[in-house]
C-alpha positions as CSV (number, residue, x, y, z in Angstrom):
1,M,-31.8,18.4,-4.3
2,G,-33.9,15.5,-6.5
3,D,-32.6,12.8,-7.9
4,A,-34.1,14.2,-11.6
5,E,-33.2,17.8,-11.6
6,T,-29.5,16.3,-10.2
7,N,-29.6,14.5,-13.6
8,A,-30.7,17.4,-15.8
9,A,-27.8,19.3,-13.8
10,E,-24.9,16.8,-15.0
11,D,-27.1,17.0,-18.5
12,T,-26.6,20.5,-18.7
13,I,-22.9,20.4,-18.2
14,L,-22.3,17.3,-20.6
15,F,-24.8,19.5,-23.2
16,R,-23.0,22.5,-23.1
17,P,-19.6,22.1,-25.2
18,I,-22.1,20.8,-27.9
19,L,-25.3,23.3,-27.8
20,Y,-23.0,26.5,-26.6
21,T,-20.2,27.9,-28.8
22,G,-17.8,30.4,-27.5
23,Q,-15.6,32.8,-29.2
24,K,-12.4,30.6,-29.5
25,L,-14.3,27.9,-31.4
26,Y,-14.8,30.7,-34.9
27,P,-11.1,30.8,-35.0
28,V,-10.2,26.8,-34.1
29,V,-13.2,26.2,-37.8
30,L,-11.0,29.0,-39.7
31,A,-7.8,27.1,-39.0
32,L,-9.0,23.9,-39.6
33,L,-10.6,24.9,-42.9
34,A,-7.1,26.5,-43.6
35,V,-6.0,23.2,-43.1
36,V,-8.0,21.3,-45.2
37,A,-7.6,23.5,-47.8
38,W,-4.1,23.5,-48.3
39,A,-4.2,19.6,-48.0
40,A,-6.9,20.0,-50.5
41,Y,-4.1,22.2,-52.9
42,A,-1.0,20.0,-51.8
43,W,-3.2,16.4,-53.4
44,G,-4.4,18.4,-56.6
45,T,-0.7,19.1,-57.5
46,Q,0.0,15.5,-56.5
47,L,-2.5,14.6,-58.9
48,T,-1.7,16.9,-61.8
49,Y,2.3,16.3,-61.3
50,G,2.5,13.0,-59.8
51,L,4.6,11.9,-56.7
52,G,7.9,13.7,-57.8
53,V,6.2,16.5,-55.9
54,T,6.3,14.8,-52.6
55,G,9.8,13.8,-51.9
56,L,10.0,10.6,-51.8
57,D,13.0,10.4,-53.3
58,R,13.7,11.0,-49.6
59,P,13.4,8.3,-47.3
60,V,11.7,10.4,-44.7
61,Y,8.5,11.4,-46.8
62,W,9.0,8.3,-48.5
63,G,7.9,6.8,-45.4
64,L,5.4,9.0,-44.4
65,Y,2.7,7.6,-46.9
66,I,3.6,4.2,-45.3
67,T,3.6,5.0,-42.0
68,N,0.3,6.9,-42.0
69,F,-1.3,3.7,-43.7
70,V,0.3,1.3,-40.9
71,F,-1.2,3.6,-37.9
72,F,-4.6,3.0,-39.4
73,I,-4.8,0.0,-39.9
74,G,-3.0,-0.8,-35.9
75,V,-5.7,1.4,-34.4
76,S,-8.4,-0.3,-36.2
77,H,-6.5,-3.9,-34.8
78,A,-6.5,-2.1,-31.2
79,G,-10.2,-1.4,-31.2
80,T,-11.4,-5.1,-32.2
81,L,-8.6,-6.3,-29.4
82,I,-10.4,-4.0,-27.0
83,S,-13.7,-4.9,-28.1
84,A,-12.9,-8.1,-27.7
85,I,-11.6,-8.4,-24.7
86,L,-14.4,-6.6,-23.0
87,R,-17.2,-9.4,-24.4
88,I,-15.2,-11.7,-23.4
89,C,-15.1,-11.1,-20.2
90,Q,-18.6,-10.1,-20.2
91,A,-17.7,-6.6,-18.7
92,E,-21.6,-5.1,-19.1
93,W,-20.9,-2.3,-17.6
94,R,-17.9,-1.0,-19.9
95,R,-20.7,-1.5,-22.8
96,P,-20.3,2.1,-23.7
97,I,-16.6,1.4,-24.2
98,T,-17.1,-1.5,-26.4
99,R,-19.3,0.2,-28.7
100,A,-16.7,3.4,-29.0
101,A,-13.6,0.5,-30.0
102,E,-16.0,-0.7,-32.7
103,V,-16.5,2.0,-34.4
104,I,-13.5,3.1,-34.0
105,T,-12.3,0.0,-36.0
106,V,-14.7,0.5,-38.4
107,V,-14.4,4.0,-39.2
108,V,-10.3,4.0,-38.9
109,L,-10.5,0.6,-41.4
110,F,-12.1,2.4,-44.3
111,I,-9.5,5.7,-43.4
112,G,-6.7,3.5,-44.0
113,A,-8.1,1.8,-46.7
114,S,-8.5,5.4,-48.4
115,N,-4.7,5.4,-48.3
116,I,-4.6,4.2,-51.6
117,I,-6.6,7.2,-52.7
118,V,-4.3,9.7,-51.2
119,D,-1.0,7.8,-52.8
120,L,-2.4,8.6,-56.8
121,G,0.1,10.6,-58.7
122,R,-1.1,11.0,-62.4
123,P,-3.4,8.0,-62.4
124,D,-3.6,8.9,-65.9
125,R,-0.5,7.4,-66.5
126,A,1.3,4.0,-66.3
127,A,3.6,3.4,-63.2
128,V,7.5,2.3,-64.1
129,S,9.4,0.7,-61.0
130,L,12.4,-0.7,-61.5
131,Q,14.1,-3.1,-59.6
132,G,16.2,-6.5,-59.2
133,D,15.2,-10.0,-59.4
134,G,15.6,-10.5,-55.4
135,G,13.6,-7.4,-54.8
136,F,11.0,-8.3,-57.5
137,L,10.6,-11.8,-55.5
138,Y,9.4,-10.3,-52.7
139,T,6.1,-8.8,-53.6
140,S,5.7,-10.6,-57.0
141,Q,2.5,-11.8,-56.1
142,E,0.9,-7.9,-55.9
143,L,0.9,-8.4,-59.7
144,N,-2.2,-10.7,-58.9
145,T,-3.9,-7.8,-57.3
146,A,-2.6,-5.4,-60.4
147,V,-4.3,-7.6,-63.0
148,R,-7.6,-7.8,-61.3
149,W,-7.8,-3.8,-61.0
150,G,-6.3,-3.2,-64.5
151,I,-3.5,-1.0,-63.0
152,P,-1.4,0.0,-65.8
153,L,2.2,-1.0,-64.2
154,V,5.6,-1.7,-65.8
155,S,7.7,-3.2,-63.6
156,I,11.3,-3.7,-65.2
157,V,13.2,-6.6,-63.4
158,L,16.8,-6.2,-64.0
159,N,17.9,-9.9,-63.4
160,N,21.4,-10.9,-62.2
161,R,20.4,-14.3,-60.5
162,C,21.5,-12.8,-57.0
163,H,20.6,-10.5,-53.7
164,G,23.1,-7.9,-55.5
165,A,23.4,-5.6,-52.5
166,E,24.0,-8.5,-50.2
167,K,26.7,-10.1,-52.4
168,A,28.3,-7.0,-52.3
169,Q,28.6,-6.7,-48.6
170,Q,29.7,-10.3,-48.1
171,Q,32.4,-9.8,-51.2
172,R,33.8,-6.9,-49.5
173,F,33.7,-7.8,-45.6
174,Y,33.6,-11.4,-45.8
175,N,35.9,-12.4,-48.2
176,A,33.5,-13.4,-50.7
177,R,31.9,-16.2,-48.7
178,Y,28.9,-15.8,-49.9
179,I,25.4,-17.1,-48.1
180,G,21.9,-16.9,-49.3
181,V,22.7,-14.5,-52.0
182,D,22.4,-16.9,-54.7
183,L,19.3,-16.8,-56.8
184,V,17.6,-19.6,-58.9
185,N,15.0,-17.2,-60.8
186,P,12.0,-18.3,-62.8
187,R,11.6,-16.6,-66.4
188,F,9.7,-13.4,-64.6
189,D,8.2,-12.5,-68.3
190,K,6.6,-16.3,-68.2
191,L,6.0,-15.5,-64.2
192,A,3.9,-12.3,-65.0
193,E,1.7,-14.4,-68.0
194,V,0.7,-16.9,-64.9
195,Y,-0.8,-14.0,-63.0
196,G,-2.3,-12.9,-66.5
197,A,-0.1,-10.4,-67.1
198,R,1.9,-9.2,-70.1
199,G,5.7,-10.5,-70.2
200,F,8.4,-9.5,-72.3
201,Y,11.9,-10.7,-71.7
202,V,14.9,-8.4,-73.7
203,E,17.6,-10.7,-75.1
204,R,19.4,-7.6,-77.3
205,P,20.2,-4.1,-75.0
206,Q,19.0,-2.3,-78.5
207,E,15.5,-4.7,-78.0
208,I,15.1,-2.0,-74.6
209,A,13.3,1.0,-75.9
210,D,10.8,-0.7,-78.3
211,I,9.7,-3.1,-75.7
212,V,9.6,-0.3,-72.8
213,R,7.2,1.5,-75.5
214,E,5.1,-1.4,-75.9
215,A,4.5,-2.4,-72.2
216,L,3.5,1.5,-71.6
217,A,0.8,0.9,-74.0
218,V,-0.4,-2.4,-72.5
219,D,-4.1,-2.1,-71.4
220,G,-2.5,-3.3,-67.8
221,P,0.2,-4.5,-65.2
222,S,3.1,-5.9,-67.4
223,V,6.8,-7.1,-66.8
224,I,10.4,-6.8,-68.5
225,E,13.1,-9.0,-67.5
226,I,16.2,-7.9,-68.6
227,P,19.2,-10.0,-67.7
228,V,22.5,-8.4,-66.5
229,A,25.6,-9.6,-65.5
230,E,26.6,-9.5,-62.1
231,Y,28.5,-6.2,-61.1
232,F,29.6,-4.5,-57.6
233,P,30.7,-1.1,-58.2
234,P,33.4,-0.2,-55.6
235,A,32.7,0.9,-52.1
236,A,32.1,4.9,-51.7
237,P,35.3,6.1,-49.8
238,T,34.8,7.2,-46.3
239,P,35.3,10.2,-44.5
240,A,39.1,10.4,-42.9
241,G,39.3,9.1,-39.2
242,T,35.9,6.7,-39.9
243,V,35.7,3.1,-39.9
244,R,33.7,0.9,-42.5
245,H,31.7,-2.4,-40.5
């Protein structure tokens, strides 16, 4: 058998799964279409009723969205790494792998970015977040993104000038020897205005309802600062026979 006949036979074997389909293909395609239809229905329900239907109050479900995003971004980085190594090593005989890695990088990067759309719920309504001053400072720079994209977001910041959870732990288990938990904060309403968002400052509890209504009417992001006193509730009782660490 000559080289041409050998190549033709190999091509026939390689292309057979593409050119010819067996009876098992159709049930598999129907099953996949059913999954796609279910996913479309689930996403439509999420858009209509909001993210509450996804069970985001449970850490496992809340983590699924973040895990999916991190996974796809990580895969895109892996494709970039593989392609870079092969090009630096000038491994020409592995050029098909290099091309495949580059395609994976581009495609998966777009899939990761589309998680923003997948995570939408009630896009017609403003999102309201409630956090302490320490937690807000972790990601306060995201106000810049919210301003640039005109995202209707209301951030309510309860400012007790400390990392409350950590300070409560140090109070209970380390005899109130505090390390790195007290904060010197800016005025968060003024910080919001620096970014181009609206800022509100609550001076009396009676103002909260009116200020929240005003913030919800803003066409863009806003921050409401509410000064509060430090308060550490009593620790929850532990089951008998267990030791709290």
